[in-house]
VEXLOKOL-219614 format. One record per residue: residue number from 0; residue in three letters; y, x negated, z negated of N, C-alpha, C in turn. Coordinates in steps of 0.1 Angstrom, whole numbers. Layout:
N
(atom NUM,Ala,(Y,X,Z),(Y,X,Z),(Y,X,Z))
...
// end
This chain:
317
(atom 0,Met,(1273,-822,-882),(1268,-827,-894),(1255,-835,-892))
(atom 1,Lys,(1255,-847,-897),(1242,-855,-896),(1233,-852,-907))
(atom 2,Lys,(1238,-851,-919),(1230,-849,-931),(1237,-840,-941))
(atom 3,Leu,(1232,-829,-944),(1238,-820,-954),(1230,-819,-967))
(atom 4,Leu,(1237,-821,-978),(1231,-819,-991),(1237,-807,-997))
(atom 5,Val,(1229,-797,-1002),(1233,-785,-1007),(1229,-784,-1022))
(atom 6,Thr,(1238,-784,-1031),(1235,-782,-1045),(1234,-767,-1047))
(atom 7,Gly,(1224,-763,-1056),(1221,-749,-1057),(1215,-744,-1045))
(atom 8,Gly,(1208,-752,-1038),(1203,-749,-1024),(1191,-739,-1024))
(atom 9,Ala,(1185,-737,-1036),(1174,-727,-1036),(1179,-714,-1041))
(atom 10,Gly,(1192,-713,-1044),(1198,-700,-1048),(1201,-691,-1036))
(atom 11,Phe,(1208,-680,-1039),(1211,-670,-1029),(1218,-675,-1017))
(atom 12,Ile,(1230,-680,-1019),(1238,-684,-1008),(1233,-697,-1002))
(atom 13,Gly,(1229,-707,-1011),(1225,-720,-1006),(1213,-719,-997))
(atom 14,Ser,(1202,-711,-1001),(1190,-710,-993),(1193,-703,-980))
(atom 15,Ser,(1203,-693,-980),(1207,-686,-968),(1213,-695,-958))
(atom 16,Val,(1222,-704,-963),(1228,-714,-954),(1217,-724,-948))
(atom 17,Leu,(1208,-728,-957),(1198,-737,-952),(1189,-731,-941))
(atom 18,His,(1186,-718,-943),(1178,-711,-933),(1185,-709,-920))
(atom 19,Ala,(1198,-707,-921),(1206,-706,-909),(1207,-719,-901))
(atom 20,Leu,(1204,-730,-907),(1205,-743,-901),(1191,-749,-898))
(atom 21,Ile,(1181,-741,-899),(1167,-745,-898),(1164,-751,-885))
(atom 22,Asp,(1170,-746,-874),(1168,-751,-861),(1178,-760,-856))
(atom 23,Ser,(1187,-764,-864),(1198,-774,-860),(1193,-788,-861))
(atom 24,Glu,(1201,-797,-857),(1197,-811,-857),(1201,-818,-871))
(atom 25,Thr,(1208,-810,-879),(1212,-815,-892),(1200,-817,-902))
(atom 26,Glu,(1200,-829,-908),(1190,-831,-918),(1194,-824,-931))
(atom 27,Leu,(1185,-817,-937),(1188,-808,-948),(1182,-813,-962))
(atom 28,Ile,(1190,-813,-972),(1186,-817,-985),(1190,-806,-995))
(atom 29,Cys,(1180,-801,-1002),(1182,-790,-1012),(1181,-797,-1026))
(atom 30,Val,(1192,-795,-1033),(1192,-799,-1047),(1193,-787,-1056))
(atom 31,Asp,(1183,-785,-1065),(1184,-774,-1074),(1176,-777,-1087))
(atom 32,Asn,(1181,-772,-1098),(1174,-774,-1111),(1165,-763,-1115))
(atom 33,Phe,(1164,-752,-1107),(1156,-740,-1110),(1158,-735,-1124))
(atom 34,Asp,(1171,-733,-1126),(1176,-728,-1139),(1169,-715,-1142))
(atom 35,Thr,(1167,-712,-1155),(1159,-700,-1159),(1168,-688,-1162))
(atom 36,Thr,(1181,-688,-1157),(1190,-677,-1158),(1183,-664,-1153))
(atom 37,Tyr,(1176,-666,-1142),(1166,-656,-1137),(1154,-663,-1133))
(atom 38,Asp,(1143,-656,-1130),(1130,-661,-1128),(1130,-672,-1117))
(atom 39,Pro,(1126,-684,-1119),(1127,-695,-1109),(1118,-692,-1097))
(atom 40,Lys,(1109,-683,-1098),(1100,-680,-1087),(1108,-674,-1075))
(atom 41,Phe,(1119,-667,-1078),(1128,-662,-1068),(1133,-673,-1059))
(atom 42,Lys,(1138,-684,-1066),(1143,-695,-1059),(1132,-702,-1051))
(atom 43,Gln,(1120,-703,-1057),(1109,-710,-1050),(1106,-702,-1037))
(atom 44,Gln,(1106,-689,-1038),(1104,-681,-1026),(1115,-683,-1015))
(atom 45,Asn,(1127,-685,-1020),(1138,-686,-1011),(1136,-698,-1001))
(atom 46,Ile,(1130,-709,-1006),(1129,-721,-998),(1115,-724,-993))
(atom 47,Glu,(1105,-715,-996),(1091,-718,-992),(1090,-721,-977))
(atom 48,Ala,(1096,-713,-968),(1095,-715,-954),(1102,-729,-950))
(atom 49,Leu,(1113,-732,-956),(1120,-744,-953),(1111,-756,-956))
(atom 50,Leu,(1104,-756,-967),(1096,-767,-972),(1083,-768,-963))
(atom 51,Ser,(1077,-756,-961),(1064,-756,-953),(1066,-761,-939))
(atom 52,Gln,(1078,-759,-933),(1081,-764,-920),(1086,-778,-919))
(atom 53,Gly,(1087,-784,-931),(1092,-798,-932),(1106,-799,-927))
(atom 54,Arg,(1114,-789,-929),(1128,-789,-924),(1138,-792,-935))
(atom 55,Cys,(1133,-794,-947),(1142,-796,-958),(1136,-805,-969))
(atom 56,Glu,(1143,-814,-974),(1139,-822,-986),(1143,-814,-998))
(atom 57,Leu,(1134,-813,-1008),(1138,-807,-1021),(1138,-818,-1032))
(atom 58,Arg,(1150,-818,-1039),(1151,-826,-1050),(1154,-818,-1062))
(atom 59,Thr,(1145,-818,-1072),(1147,-810,-1084),(1156,-818,-1094))
(atom 60,Leu,(1168,-813,-1096),(1178,-821,-1103),(1189,-812,-1109))
(atom 61,Asp,(1193,-816,-1121),(1205,-809,-1127),(1217,-818,-1124))
(atom 62,Ile,(1227,-812,-1119),(1239,-819,-1115),(1247,-825,-1127))
(atom 63,Thr,(1244,-820,-1139),(1250,-826,-1151),(1244,-840,-1154))
(atom 64,Asn,(1232,-843,-1148),(1226,-856,-1150),(1232,-866,-1140))
(atom 65,Arg,(1243,-872,-1144),(1251,-880,-1135),(1244,-892,-1129))
(atom 66,Ala,(1236,-899,-1136),(1229,-910,-1131),(1219,-906,-1120))
(atom 67,Ala,(1211,-895,-1123),(1202,-890,-1113),(1208,-885,-1101))
(atom 68,Leu,(1220,-879,-1102),(1227,-874,-1091),(1232,-885,-1082))
(atom 69,Phe,(1237,-895,-1088),(1242,-907,-1080),(1231,-914,-1073))
(atom 70,Ala,(1219,-914,-1079),(1207,-920,-1073),(1203,-912,-1061))
(atom 71,Ile,(1204,-899,-1061),(1201,-890,-1050),(1210,-893,-1038))
(atom 72,Phe,(1223,-894,-1042),(1233,-896,-1031),(1231,-910,-1025))
(atom 73,Ala,(1228,-920,-1033),(1225,-934,-1028),(1213,-934,-1019))
(atom 74,Glu,(1203,-926,-1022),(1191,-926,-1015),(1192,-918,-1002))
(atom 75,Thr,(1198,-906,-1002),(1198,-897,-991),(1210,-899,-982))
(atom 76,Lys,(1221,-905,-987),(1234,-907,-979),(1238,-895,-971))
(atom 77,Pro,(1242,-884,-978),(1246,-872,-971),(1260,-875,-964))
(atom 78,Thr,(1262,-869,-952),(1275,-870,-946),(1284,-858,-950))
(atom 79,His,(1277,-847,-953),(1284,-834,-958),(1277,-829,-970))
(atom 80,Val,(1285,-823,-979),(1280,-817,-991),(1285,-802,-992))
(atom 81,Leu,(1276,-793,-995),(1279,-780,-999),(1275,-778,-1013))
(atom 82,His,(1285,-776,-1022),(1283,-776,-1036),(1284,-762,-1041))
(atom 83,Leu,(1272,-756,-1044),(1271,-742,-1049),(1265,-741,-1063))
(atom 84,Ala,(1259,-752,-1068),(1253,-751,-1081),(1263,-748,-1092))
(atom 85,Ala,(1259,-737,-1100),(1268,-733,-1111),(1261,-722,-1119))
(atom 86,Lys,(1266,-721,-1131),(1262,-709,-1138),(1272,-698,-1134))
(atom 87,Ala,(1266,-686,-1131),(1275,-676,-1124),(1275,-662,-1130))
(atom 88,Asp,(1270,-661,-1142),(1270,-647,-1148),(1282,-646,-1157))
(atom 89,Thr,(1292,-637,-1153),(1304,-636,-1160),(1303,-631,-1174))
(atom 90,Arg,(1293,-622,-1176),(1292,-617,-1190),(1285,-627,-1199))
(atom 91,Arg,(1275,-634,-1194),(1269,-644,-1202),(1278,-655,-1206))
(atom 92,Ala,(1288,-658,-1197),(1298,-669,-1199),(1306,-666,-1212))
(atom 93,Val,(1308,-653,-1215),(1315,-649,-1227),(1308,-653,-1239))
(atom 94,Glu,(1295,-652,-1239),(1286,-656,-1250),(1283,-671,-1251))
(atom 95,Glu,(1283,-677,-1239),(1279,-691,-1238),(1289,-700,-1231))
(atom 96,Pro,(1302,-700,-1235),(1312,-707,-1228),(1309,-722,-1226))
(atom 97,Leu,(1304,-728,-1236),(1302,-743,-1235),(1292,-746,-1224))
(atom 98,Asp,(1281,-738,-1223),(1272,-741,-1212),(1279,-740,-1198))
(atom 99,Tyr,(1288,-730,-1197),(1295,-729,-1184),(1304,-740,-1182))
(atom 100,Ile,(1311,-745,-1192),(1320,-756,-1190),(1312,-768,-1186))
(atom 101,Asn,(1301,-771,-1193),(1293,-783,-1190),(1287,-782,-1176))
(atom 102,Asn,(1282,-771,-1172),(1275,-770,-1159),(1286,-769,-1148))
(atom 103,Asn,(1296,-761,-1149),(1305,-758,-1138),(1316,-769,-1137))
(atom 104,Ile,(1321,-773,-1148),(1332,-783,-1147),(1327,-797,-1146))
(atom 105,Ile,(1319,-801,-1156),(1313,-814,-1156),(1304,-817,-1144))
(atom 106,Gly,(1296,-807,-1141),(1288,-808,-1129),(1296,-810,-1116))
(atom 107,Thr,(1307,-803,-1115),(1315,-805,-1103),(1322,-818,-1103))
(atom 108,Leu,(1326,-823,-1115),(1332,-836,-1116),(1322,-847,-1111))
(atom 109,Asn,(1310,-845,-1115),(1299,-855,-1110),(1298,-854,-1095))
(atom 110,Ile,(1298,-842,-1089),(1297,-841,-1075),(1309,-848,-1068))
(atom 111,Leu,(1321,-845,-1073),(1333,-852,-1067),(1332,-867,-1068))
(atom 112,Asp,(1328,-872,-1079),(1327,-887,-1080),(1316,-892,-1071))
(atom 113,Ala,(1305,-885,-1069),(1294,-890,-1060),(1299,-889,-1046))
(atom 114,Cys,(1306,-879,-1042),(1311,-878,-1029),(1321,-889,-1025))
(atom 115,Val,(1330,-893,-1035),(1339,-904,-1033),(1331,-917,-1032))
(atom 116,Ala,(1322,-919,-1041),(1315,-932,-1041),(1307,-934,-1029))
(atom 117,His,(1302,-923,-1022),(1293,-925,-1011),(1299,-920,-998))
(atom 118,Gly,(1312,-919,-997),(1319,-917,-985),(1316,-904,-977))
(atom 119,Val,(1314,-893,-985),(1311,-880,-978),(1322,-876,-969))
(atom 120,Thr,(1319,-871,-958),(1329,-867,-947),(1336,-854,-951))
(atom 121,Asn,(1329,-845,-956),(1334,-832,-959),(1327,-825,-971))
(atom 122,Leu,(1334,-821,-981),(1329,-814,-992),(1334,-799,-992))
(atom 123,Val,(1324,-790,-992),(1328,-776,-993),(1321,-771,-1006))
(atom 124,Ala,(1329,-764,-1014),(1324,-760,-1027),(1328,-746,-1031))
(atom 125,Ala,(1319,-740,-1039),(1321,-726,-1043),(1331,-724,-1054))
(atom 126,Ser,(1341,-716,-1052),(1349,-711,-1062),(1346,-696,-1064))
(atom 127,Ser,(1355,-688,-1068),(1351,-674,-1070),(1364,-665,-1071))
(atom 128,Ser,(1362,-653,-1067),(1373,-643,-1068),(1377,-641,-1083))
(atom 129,Ser,(1368,-646,-1092),(1371,-644,-1106),(1384,-651,-1111))
(atom 130,Val,(1388,-661,-1103),(1400,-669,-1106),(1413,-660,-1106))
(atom 131,Tyr,(1412,-648,-1099),(1424,-640,-1098),(1426,-631,-1111))
(atom 132,Gly,(1415,-630,-1119),(1416,-621,-1131),(1419,-607,-1127))
(atom 133,Asn,(1428,-601,-1134),(1431,-587,-1132),(1444,-585,-1124))
(atom 134,Glu,(1447,-594,-1115),(1459,-594,-1107),(1460,-580,-1100))
(atom 135,Lys,(1472,-574,-1102),(1474,-560,-1098),(1478,-559,-1083))
(atom 136,Val,(1485,-570,-1078),(1490,-570,-1065),(1479,-573,-1055))
(atom 137,Val,(1475,-564,-1047),(1463,-566,-1038),(1468,-563,-1023))
(atom 138,Pro,(1461,-569,-1013),(1449,-578,-1015),(1453,-591,-1020))
(atom 139,Trp,(1443,-599,-1025),(1446,-612,-1032),(1447,-623,-1021))
(atom 140,Arg,(1458,-630,-1022),(1461,-641,-1013),(1459,-655,-1020))
(atom 141,Glu,(1455,-665,-1013),(1453,-678,-1019),(1465,-684,-1024))
(atom 142,Asp,(1477,-680,-1020),(1489,-686,-1025),(1495,-679,-1037))
(atom 143,Asn,(1487,-671,-1044),(1491,-665,-1057),(1491,-676,-1067))
(atom 144,Tyr,(1503,-678,-1073),(1504,-689,-1083),(1504,-684,-1097))
(atom 145,His,(1500,-672,-1099),(1499,-666,-1113),(1485,-662,-1117))
(atom 146,Leu,(1476,-672,-1114),(1462,-669,-1117),(1459,-669,-1132))
(atom 147,Gln,(1453,-658,-1137),(1449,-657,-1151),(1435,-651,-1152))
(atom 148,Pro,(1425,-659,-1150),(1411,-654,-1151),(1409,-649,-1165))
(atom 149,Ile,(1401,-638,-1166),(1399,-631,-1179),(1385,-635,-1185))
(atom 150,Ser,(1378,-644,-1179),(1365,-648,-1185),(1363,-663,-1184))
(atom 151,Pro,(1355,-668,-1193),(1353,-683,-1193),(1348,-687,-1179))
(atom 152,Tyr,(1340,-679,-1173),(1334,-682,-1159),(1346,-684,-1150))
(atom 153,Gly,(1355,-675,-1149),(1367,-676,-1140),(1375,-689,-1144))
(atom 154,Val,(1376,-692,-1156),(1384,-704,-1161),(1377,-716,-1155))
(atom 155,Thr,(1364,-717,-1156),(1357,-729,-1151),(1359,-730,-1136))
(atom 156,Lys,(1359,-719,-1129),(1361,-720,-1114),(1375,-724,-1110))
(atom 157,Leu,(1385,-719,-1117),(1398,-724,-1115),(1400,-738,-1118))
(atom 158,Ser,(1393,-743,-1129),(1394,-757,-1132),(1388,-766,-1121))
(atom 159,Thr,(1377,-761,-1115),(1370,-769,-1105),(1380,-770,-1093))
(atom 160,Glu,(1387,-760,-1090),(1397,-760,-1079),(1407,-771,-1081))
(atom 161,Gln,(1412,-771,-1094),(1422,-781,-1097),(1417,-795,-1097))
(atom 162,Leu,(1405,-797,-1102),(1398,-810,-1101),(1397,-815,-1087))
(atom 163,Ala,(1392,-805,-1078),(1390,-809,-1064),(1403,-813,-1057))
(atom 164,Tyr,(1414,-806,-1061),(1427,-810,-1055),(1431,-824,-1059))
(atom 165,Ser,(1429,-827,-1071),(1433,-840,-1076),(1424,-851,-1069))
(atom 166,Tyr,(1412,-848,-1066),(1403,-858,-1059),(1407,-859,-1044))
(atom 167,Ala,(1411,-848,-1038),(1416,-848,-1024),(1428,-856,-1023))
(atom 168,Tyr,(1437,-855,-1033),(1450,-862,-1033),(1448,-877,-1036))
(atom 169,Leu,(1440,-880,-1047),(1439,-894,-1051),(1430,-902,-1043))
(atom 170,His,(1419,-896,-1038),(1408,-903,-1031),(1407,-900,-1016))
(atom 171,Lys,(1415,-891,-1011),(1415,-887,-997),(1401,-881,-994))
(atom 172,Leu,(1395,-874,-1003),(1383,-867,-1001),(1386,-853,-995))
(atom 173,Pro,(1381,-850,-982),(1383,-837,-977),(1375,-826,-985))
(atom 174,Val,(1382,-817,-990),(1376,-806,-999),(1381,-793,-995))
(atom 175,Thr,(1372,-783,-993),(1375,-769,-992),(1368,-761,-1002))
(atom 176,Met,(1376,-753,-1010),(1371,-745,-1021),(1371,-730,-1015))
(atom 177,Leu,(1359,-724,-1016),(1357,-711,-1011),(1357,-701,-1023))
(atom 178,Arg,(1366,-692,-1023),(1366,-681,-1032),(1358,-669,-1027))
(atom 179,Phe,(1345,-669,-1032),(1336,-659,-1027),(1338,-646,-1034))
(atom 180,Phe,(1337,-635,-1027),(1339,-621,-1032),(1326,-613,-1031))
(atom 181,Asn,(1319,-612,-1043),(1308,-602,-1044),(1298,-602,-1033))
(atom 182,Val,(1292,-613,-1031),(1283,-615,-1020),(1270,-608,-1023))
(atom 183,Tyr,(1264,-601,-1013),(1252,-594,-1014),(1244,-595,-1001))
(atom 184,Gly,(1231,-591,-1001),(1223,-591,-989),(1209,-597,-992))
(atom 185,Glu,(1202,-601,-981),(1189,-607,-983),(1189,-619,-992))
(atom 186,Arg,(1179,-620,-1000),(1177,-631,-1010),(1187,-629,-1022))
(atom 187,Asn,(1192,-616,-1023),(1202,-613,-1033),(1197,-618,-1047))
(atom 188,Arg,(1206,-623,-1055),(1203,-628,-1068),(1199,-616,-1077))
(atom 189,Pro,(1188,-616,-1084),(1184,-605,-1093),(1195,-604,-1104))
(atom 190,Gly,(1197,-591,-1108),(1207,-589,-1119),(1220,-584,-1113))
(atom 191,Met,(1223,-586,-1100),(1235,-582,-1094),(1234,-567,-1090))
(atom 192,Val,(1245,-560,-1090),(1244,-545,-1088),(1237,-542,-1075))
(atom 193,Pro,(1240,-548,-1063),(1233,-544,-1051),(1218,-546,-1052))
(atom 194,Tyr,(1213,-556,-1059),(1199,-558,-1060),(1193,-548,-1070))
(atom 195,Leu,(1199,-546,-1081),(1194,-536,-1091),(1194,-522,-1085))
(atom 196,Trp,(1204,-518,-1077),(1204,-505,-1071),(1194,-504,-1060))
(atom 197,Ala,(1192,-514,-1052),(1182,-514,-1042),(1168,-511,-1048))
(atom 198,Asp,(1166,-518,-1059),(1153,-516,-1066),(1152,-501,-1071))
(atom 199,Ser,(1163,-496,-1077),(1163,-483,-1083),(1161,-472,-1072))
(atom 200,Phe,(1169,-473,-1061),(1168,-463,-1051),(1155,-463,-1044))
(atom 201,Leu,(1149,-474,-1042),(1136,-475,-1035),(1124,-471,-1043))
(atom 202,Arg,(1126,-472,-1056),(1116,-468,-1066),(1118,-454,-1072))
(atom 203,Gly,(1130,-448,-1069),(1133,-435,-1074),(1137,-435,-1088))
(atom 204,Asn,(1142,-446,-1093),(1147,-447,-1107),(1162,-445,-1108))
(atom 205,Gly,(1167,-443,-1120),(1181,-440,-1122),(1189,-453,-1121))
(atom 206,Ile,(1202,-452,-1119),(1212,-463,-1120),(1222,-461,-1131))
(atom 207,Glu,(1228,-472,-1135),(1239,-471,-1144),(1252,-474,-1137))
(atom 208,Ile,(1262,-466,-1141),(1276,-469,-1135),(1285,-470,-1147))
(atom 209,Ser,(1293,-481,-1147),(1301,-484,-1158),(1314,-477,-1157))
(atom 210,Gly,(1319,-472,-1169),(1332,-465,-1169),(1332,-452,-1161))
(atom 211,Asp,(1343,-450,-1154),(1343,-437,-1146),(1338,-440,-1131))
(atom 212,Gly,(1333,-452,-1128),(1328,-455,-1115),(1338,-458,-1105))
(atom 213,Glu,(1351,-460,-1109),(1361,-463,-1099),(1365,-478,-1099))
(atom 214,Arg,(1358,-486,-1107),(1360,-500,-1106),(1356,-505,-1092))
(atom 215,Lys,(1364,-513,-1085),(1361,-516,-1071),(1357,-531,-1069))
(atom 216,Arg,(1348,-533,-1060),(1344,-546,-1056),(1345,-548,-1041))
(atom 217,Asp,(1348,-561,-1037),(1349,-564,-1023),(1336,-570,-1019))
(atom 218,Tyr,(1326,-561,-1017),(1312,-565,-1013),(1312,-572,-1000))
(atom 219,Thr,(1307,-584,-999),(1307,-592,-987),(1293,-596,-983))
(atom 220,Tyr,(1289,-593,-971),(1275,-595,-966),(1272,-610,-965))
(atom 221,Ile,(1260,-613,-969),(1256,-627,-969),(1256,-634,-955))
(atom 222,Gly,(1253,-626,-945),(1254,-632,-931),(1268,-636,-927))
(atom 223,Asp,(1277,-628,-931),(1291,-632,-928),(1295,-644,-937))
(atom 224,Val,(1291,-645,-949),(1294,-656,-957),(1288,-669,-952))
(atom 225,Val,(1276,-668,-947),(1269,-680,-941),(1277,-685,-929))
(atom 226,Asn,(1281,-676,-921),(1288,-680,-909),(1301,-687,-913))
(atom 227,Ala,(1308,-682,-923),(1320,-688,-928),(1317,-702,-933))
(atom 228,Val,(1307,-704,-941),(1304,-717,-947),(1301,-727,-936))
(atom 229,Ile,(1293,-723,-926),(1290,-733,-916),(1302,-737,-907))
(atom 230,Lys,(1311,-727,-904),(1323,-731,-897),(1331,-741,-905))
(atom 231,Ile,(1332,-738,-918),(1341,-747,-926),(1334,-761,-929))
(atom 232,Leu,(1321,-761,-929),(1314,-774,-931),(1317,-783,-918))
(atom 233,His,(1319,-777,-907),(1322,-784,-895),(1337,-787,-893))
(atom 234,Thr,(1345,-783,-902),(1360,-785,-900),(1366,-791,-913))
(atom 235,Ala,(1365,-804,-913),(1371,-811,-925),(1386,-810,-925))
(atom 236,Arg,(1392,-806,-937),(1406,-806,-939),(1409,-814,-952))
(atom 237,Asp,(1422,-818,-953),(1425,-826,-965),(1422,-818,-978))
(atom 238,Phe,(1427,-806,-979),(1423,-797,-990),(1428,-783,-987))
(atom 239,Glu,(1418,-774,-989),(1421,-760,-987),(1414,-751,-997))
(atom 240,Ile,(1420,-740,-1000),(1413,-729,-1008),(1413,-717,-999))
(atom 241,Val,(1401,-711,-997),(1400,-700,-987),(1392,-688,-993))
(atom 242,Asn,(1398,-676,-992),(1390,-664,-996),(1379,-661,-986))
(atom 243,Ile,(1368,-658,-991),(1357,-654,-982),(1352,-640,-987))
(atom 244,Gly,(1358,-629,-982),(1355,-616,-986),(1355,-606,-974))
(atom 245,His,(1351,-594,-977),(1351,-584,-966),(1365,-578,-963))
(atom 246,Gly,(1373,-576,-974),(1386,-570,-973),(1386,-555,-973))
(atom 247,Ser,(1375,-549,-978),(1374,-534,-979),(1367,-531,-991))
(atom 248,Pro,(1373,-531,-1003),(1366,-528,-1015),(1360,-514,-1016))
(atom 249,Leu,(1349,-514,-1023),(1342,-501,-1026),(1342,-499,-1041))
(atom 250,Ser,(1344,-487,-1045),(1342,-483,-1059),(1327,-482,-1062))
(atom 251,Leu,(1323,-482,-1074),(1309,-480,-1077),(1304,-466,-1073))
(atom 252,Asn,(1313,-456,-1074),(1310,-443,-1068),(1308,-443,-1053))
(atom 253,Asp,(1316,-451,-1046),(1315,-452,-1032),(1301,-459,-1029))
(atom 254,Leu,(1298,-469,-1036),(1286,-477,-1034),(1274,-468,-1036))
(atom 255,Asn,(1274,-459,-1047),(1263,-450,-1049),(1262,-440,-1037))
(atom 256,Ala,(1273,-435,-1032),(1272,-426,-1021),(1266,-433,-1009))
(atom 257,Leu,(1270,-446,-1007),(1264,-453,-995),(1249,-456,-997))
(atom 258,Phe,(1245,-459,-1008),(1230,-461,-1010),(1223,-447,-1008))
(atom 259,Thr,(1229,-437,-1013),(1223,-424,-1011),(1222,-420,-996))
(atom 260,Lys,(1233,-423,-989),(1233,-420,-974),(1222,-428,-967))
(atom 261,Val,(1221,-441,-970),(1212,-450,-963),(1198,-447,-966))
(atom 262,Thr,(1195,-444,-979),(1181,-442,-983),(1177,-427,-981))
(atom 263,Gly,(1187,-418,-980),(1184,-404,-980),(1179,-399,-993))
(atom 264,Thr,(1182,-406,-1004),(1177,-402,-1017),(1189,-403,-1027))
(atom 265,Ala,(1190,-393,-1035),(1199,-394,-1047),(1191,-397,-1059))
(atom 266,Val,(1197,-405,-1068),(1190,-409,-1080),(1199,-405,-1092))
(atom 267,Pro,(1192,-404,-1104),(1200,-400,-1116),(1210,-411,-1120))
(atom 268,Val,(1222,-408,-1125),(1232,-417,-1129),(1235,-416,-1144))
(atom 269,Thr,(1235,-428,-1150),(1238,-428,-1164),(1251,-436,-1166))
(atom 270,Ala,(1261,-431,-1173),(1273,-438,-1176),(1272,-448,-1187))
(atom 271,Arg,(1278,-459,-1186),(1279,-469,-1197),(1293,-475,-1198))
(atom 272,Pro,(1296,-481,-1209),(1310,-487,-1210),(1311,-499,-1201))
(atom 273,Ser,(1323,-501,-1197),(1326,-513,-1189),(1327,-525,-1198))
(atom 274,His,(1322,-537,-1193),(1323,-549,-1201),(1337,-554,-1200))
(atom 275,Gln,(1342,-560,-1211),(1356,-564,-1212),(1359,-575,-1202))
(atom 276,Ala,(1349,-583,-1198),(1351,-594,-1189),(1351,-590,-1174))
(atom 277,Ser,(1348,-577,-1172),(1348,-572,-1158),(1362,-568,-1153))
(atom 278,Val,(1366,-573,-1142),(1379,-570,-1137),(1379,-556,-1131))
(atom 279,Asp,(1391,-550,-1129),(1392,-537,-1123),(1389,-536,-1108))
(atom 280,Thr,(1393,-546,-1101),(1392,-546,-1087),(1391,-561,-1082))
(atom 281,Thr,(1383,-563,-1071),(1384,-575,-1063),(1387,-571,-1049))
(atom 282,Tyr,(1396,-578,-1043),(1401,-574,-1030),(1407,-586,-1022))
(atom 283,Ala,(1400,-591,-1012),(1403,-603,-1005),(1413,-601,-994))
(atom 284,Asp,(1423,-609,-993),(1431,-611,-980),(1424,-622,-973))
(atom 285,Thr,(1419,-620,-961),(1411,-630,-954),(1419,-636,-942))
(atom 286,Thr,(1432,-634,-942),(1441,-639,-931),(1439,-654,-929))
(atom 287,Lys,(1439,-661,-940),(1438,-676,-939),(1425,-680,-932))
(atom 288,Ala,(1414,-674,-936),(1401,-678,-930),(1401,-675,-915))
(atom 289,Lys,(1408,-665,-911),(1409,-662,-897),(1418,-672,-889))
(atom 290,Glu,(1429,-675,-895),(1439,-684,-889),(1433,-698,-888))
(atom 291,Leu,(1427,-703,-899),(1423,-717,-899),(1409,-719,-892))
(atom 292,Tyr,(1400,-709,-894),(1386,-712,-889),(1381,-701,-879))
(atom 293,Gly,(1390,-692,-876),(1385,-681,-866),(1374,-672,-872))
(atom 294,Trp,(1374,-671,-885),(1363,-663,-892),(1369,-650,-896))
(atom 295,Thr,(1361,-639,-893),(1364,-626,-899),(1350,-620,-901))
(atom 296,Pro,(1349,-612,-912),(1336,-605,-915),(1333,-595,-903))
(atom 297,Gln,(1320,-595,-900),(1315,-586,-889),(1306,-575,-893))
(atom 298,Val,(1300,-576,-904),(1290,-566,-908),(1296,-555,-917))
(atom 299,Ser,(1294,-543,-913),(1300,-531,-921),(1292,-530,-934))
(atom 300,His,(1297,-523,-944),(1290,-521,-956),(1277,-513,-954))
(atom 301,Glu,(1278,-503,-945),(1265,-495,-943),(1255,-504,-937))
(atom 302,Glu,(1258,-512,-927),(1248,-521,-921),(1243,-531,-931))
(atom 303,Gly,(1252,-537,-939),(1248,-547,-949),(1238,-541,-959))
(atom 304,Ile,(1241,-529,-964),(1232,-523,-974),(1219,-519,-967))
(atom 305,Thr,(1219,-515,-954),(1207,-512,-947),(1198,-525,-946))
(atom 306,Arg,(1204,-536,-943),(1197,-549,-942),(1191,-553,-956))
(atom 307,Leu,(1199,-551,-966),(1195,-554,-980),(1182,-546,-983))
(atom 308,Leu,(1183,-533,-980),(1171,-524,-984),(1159,-528,-975))
(atom 309,Ala,(1161,-532,-963),(1149,-535,-954),(1143,-548,-960))
(atom 310,Trp,(1151,-558,-964),(1146,-570,-970),(1138,-567,-983))
(atom 311,Phe,(1144,-558,-991),(1138,-555,-1004),(1125,-548,-1002))
(atom 312,Arg,(1124,-539,-992),(1111,-532,-990),(1100,-542,-985))
(atom 313,Glu,(1104,-552,-978),(1095,-562,-972),(1090,-572,-982))
(atom 314,Thr,(1099,-576,-992),(1096,-587,-1000),(1095,-584,-1015))
(atom 315,Arg,(1099,-572,-1019),(1100,-569,-1034),(1091,-557,-1038))
(atom 316,Leu,(1087,-549,-1029),(1079,-537,-1033),(1064,-540,-1031))
// end
């Protein structure tokens, strides 16, 4: 990669990818609008080191601003694009569906058009396990043709996959859509369960568990995700959809036990109702990622939670 432009580059996954490439020869461009869904200072902290070392250009921009986005592409001329910018709160999407449609679908359309107009070599973009909805047959494979997302967020992500396919077909734009499964780890986005529980366990506060605690998530460590993204950025294909998950779901009760084991501390638990937009299980089949890119997750849940807690102690307490 000669020049990589990352949308949502100051966010959790984007900044982690940029840091992983800090010593590479790739020129790095971070595009982010510092959305206020959570405190923008978290994003600023994510990229401080990159900016201070002069290893990354920062462009503050909303991808729904089509003219400004095209101007950035014309000026920077990226060879590769990693598109991660999106509104990603499933519950909030239920209350604000129009914002999610505008940001996730229209924003992605703008990215696709900019990539075509400026001859991008490879586009890798974030989809989500949310596209599977409450599919009962597990693990989830990419060739499932009965996708029924149960939230507006999942609908927007499925729509971006379909848009991307049409652009790959019509314009010969190489695109890979990554269905991320419950990513956690260093630089974790505030508001996600692993972040909230790290905070609670390290401060001795209580946690909330929805329903009976048996809802399962395929928690996937950020380091494994970054390795997958970089491999795929280097491997342009006509069009692919690929699951990026751990392949070993944990229930909330399992996760509570794991935090308790790693910290050596038990905290009070309060039950609350499950949100209607929360799926029962996420569970990735990662066979395709292994066959096409030689990628498999390497970090165990226990090691990943240990690393998350170490980062939290260092940066958040």
